[in-house]
N, C-alpha and C positions, 0 to 999 in steps of 0.2 A: 504493500500500500504506500509506504514511504517512497519507494522507488518510482511508482506511478506518479506521485505528486511531483517528484523531481523532474521526470520526463515532461510532465505537463508544463512546468515552469519554463522549460526550454522549447516549448512549442510542439513537442511530440505528443500525439494523441489529443491535442487541443482542438478547439473549434476551427472550422475553415470558412473562408469568405469568398464569394464570387459575385461581382457586380455586373449586371446586365443592363446595357443602355437600350432604350426603345429605338433610338436612332443616334448614331455617333456623329452625324452631320448637323452642324448648327451655324448660326451667324451671330455677330455681335448684337447684343440687346435681346436675344431670344433666350431659350432655356434648353437644358438637357433633362430628359425624363428617364428614369430607370428604377431599378430595385436592387437592394443589397440582399443577397441570399446567404444565410448563415446555416451551418450544420454543426450541431454540438459534437464535442469530442467524447473521450472516454469517461470524463468526469464533469460535474457541474462547473460552469464558468461564470464568474462575476464580470459581466460586461459593464465597463464604466462609461463608455461613450462610443458612438459610431459617427464618423464625419466623412464627408467627401470634399475634395478640393481639386482645382485645376492647377496643373504643374507644367512647366515648360523649361527649355534650356535658355539661359541668359549669359551673355558675355559680361564678365566681371573683371574690373581692373584689380590687380594685386601687385602694388609697388610699380616696378618697371615693366611688368608683364601683364598679359591678359589671358584669362582662362574661362572655360565654360562651366557653369554650375547649374544644378537643377533647383528651380525655385517654385514654391507654391505661392500663388498670388491671389487666390480666391477660395474661401473655405466656408462650408455650411454644415452644422450638426444635423445628423439624420435621426439620432436616437439618444436618449439619456441612459441612465443606468438601469440594468435589469439582469435577471438570472437566466442563463441559457442551460437547459437541462441536457444530460447526455443524449446524443443522437437526435436532439430536437431540430426540426427544420423550420426556419423562419424567414419570411420575405418582407422587407421593409421598403415601401415605395418612397421616392423622393423626386423633387423637381428643383434643379439648380439653375438659377439665373446666370446668364453669361454676361459679364461686364461689357459695356459698350466699347471699351478700349482693348478688348481681347484681340491679339494679333491674328492676322489672316494666315492660315496654313495651306489652304488649297484654293486653286483657281481653275475653273472649268474641269474639275475632277483630277487635276494634277497637283501633287504635293510640291510646294515651293521648296527648292533645294535649300537646306539649312534650317528648316522649321520643324519643330516637334511640339506636340501638345497631348496631354493625357489627363484623364480623370483618376485621381488616386483616392482609394477608400482606405480608411484607417479604423480598425477596431481595437480599442484600448481594453485590454483584459487585465483585471487585477491580479497581481502577483505572478504574471506570466509575460511572455514575449508578445508584443502587440502584433496583430495580423494586418497585412496590407494586400491590396489588389490594385492593379493599374490597367486602365483601358484606354486605347487610342481614341482621340477625338479629332475631327476635321472641322475647322472653322472657315467658312466660305465668306466671300466679300458681300457687303451690302450693295445695292444697285449703284450708288454713287462711286463706291470703290471700283466696281467693275468698269464703269464708264471711263474713269480716269486711267485705269490700267490699260484699257483698250486704246485710249488716246496715245499713250506712250508707244504701244505697238504700231499704231497707224503712222506715227511720226518716224518710225524706223529704229526705235530703241530696242536693244536686245537684253533680255533678262540675264543678270549675272548671278544673283544669289540674294538671300535674305537672312537676317539675324536679329536678335534682340540685344539692345545695349542697356545696361543698368544705368539709371540716372533720370534726370528730369530736363525738359526743355523749358528754359526760362521764358516767362511771358505767355505760356500756354497753360490752360486749365487742365492739368493732368492728374489722374488719380492713381494709376498704377506706377510701380517703382522702376519701370523700364519703358522703352519705346522701340518700335519695330523700324528697321531700315530695309527697304526693298531697293536693291541696287541694279542699275542698268548700265550697259556700255553705251557710250554716246552715239546718237544717230549721226549719219554722215554730215548733215547740214550744221551740226554743232561741234564736230570732231576737232576742228582747228582751235576751238576755244576751251573745250572741256574734255577730260578723259572719261568721266562717268558722272552719273546723277543718282543721288540717293533720295528716295521718296519715303516720307513718314506720314502716316495717318494718325491723328489723335481724335477719336470719335466720341461723340456724346449723343444724347437723345435729340438734341436740336440740330446738329450738323457735324461737320468735320473740319478740323484744322489740317491743312495740307502744308507740310514743310518740305522744301526742296533744298538739297545741299549739292552744289555743283563743284566738282573737283577740277581745278585748272591745271593745264599742262605747264610744266616748268620749261623755261627756255634756256638758251646757252648761258645767259648772264643773269637769269632770274629763277627763283624757286617757285614751284607751284603752290597754290593755296586754295582754300574753299570759300565760297560765298553762299549765303542763305537767302531764301525767300519764304514768306509765310502767307497763306491765302485761306480764306474761309468760304466754305460752300454749305448749301442746305441739302438735306435729304430730298426735299421736294423738287429740286432742280435736276434730278437724275436724267430726265428725258426732255428737258426744256432748252438745252443749249448745245452748241457744237463743241464737244469736249476736246477734240483735236485742236481747234482754234484757241480754246481757252488755255489748254496746257502749253501750246506753243507761245502764247503771250506771256504766261508765267515764266517760262524758261528764258525768253528774251529779256524780260525785265530783270530777272535774277542775275543772268550772266552779265548784263550791262553794268553791274556794280564792280566788275573788274576794271571798267574804264576802257575796255578794248572793243566793246560792241554796243552800239547805240540802241536804246530801247525804242522799239517801234510802237509799243502800246497795243499792237494788234492782238485781238483775241482776249482782251481783258475787259469784259463787260462790267457795267456798274454792279456793285454787290460782291465783287471779287477783288478787293484791294489787298495790297501787301500791308503788313503790319510791322514794318521795320525789320530789324535784324535779330531773329531768334538766336539764342545761345543754348548750348547743351551742356549739362553737368554729367560727369561720369563717363564721357565719351573717351574712346581709346586713343584718338589721334591728338596730335599737338594742336595749339591754337592757330586759327587762321583769321581772316577778316571778320568772321562771325563771332569771334571772341569766345571760343570754347573754354569752359571752366571745368577742370577735372576735380574729382574727389567728392562727388555729391553723397550726402548721407542717404543710406538706404531707408526707404520708408514709403508709406502710402497714406492717402487721405480718403475720407468718405466711407470708412468702415471696412475697407478691404484688408484682408490678412496678407501681409507681404513679408518677404525676406526669409521665410523658413526654408532652409536647405534640406532637401529630402535625401538622407544618407542611407536609410535602412534598405535592405535588399527586398525585392519583390520578385514574383515568379513570372515566367512566360517569355516568349521570344521578343515581344515588344519591349519588355523591361530590359532585356539584354541590349537592345539597340540604344538604350539610354546610357549604357555603361555602368549600371549598378545591378545587374543580374547576378546569379550565383556563379562563382568561379568554377 
């Protein structure tokens, strides 16, 4: 009996957990529906709490280097304390809201290279090893996101990659402790002025802040540097404007801040003004004209749970892709 208690403390013969999502596909501002399925082990288990949370991989600065860490950025309790009997089967339904700022992972059914997203279930068991489960989640763009991404493709930009950077963009109402960068190789008509363009969406219920970071080529006697532009769009305008024209105007205006390209103002209709020069905290590169400030404190606003690094092992092939499956 004592030996069985010892095994239970190490997770052997204890309860098992399996979370099933009704649909792993979602969008910012929507929800994920599912149920947590528990099966009791060899002995009664005192469950202290069950919670689900969204986790993703974030680039984090560490001194002079940058590394990727797994971060939980949104969490919700599913159940409080209760006793799970031996072999008892229990299903607990839940509905988890998806924050508006949740980064996009999939576009037209294709995973953006560099992006990961999962729903982690944690079952806290008294006097025993906590149980975990991890399920893959796909976050698809909202209509305005889609129109802007389509515009980049129409203008000749080629997708390079995407990642999440820990930090905050100054001057932008941001609640999550990181922001997404979607990187493009410059289209031919811009290639003499910039190497690449990074696109960031900071989404809310009202609309989207669009931040452009244009990377300038270095010349024989001059170093390259970055310039920024910030623009605001409404969800309602998804099908009301020519987005290729709008994005072209944004790019021309932003690149003109180098002083080497005159802003034509084309494609920037009323209601889509720039709002100065946004700066980013916690960004991995050195400062450019945008005034990047490194070393932002990790945190979140508006009730989000941020900054918890998920270190414990979970099971399954998807978990191994994240780099914390069993050895």
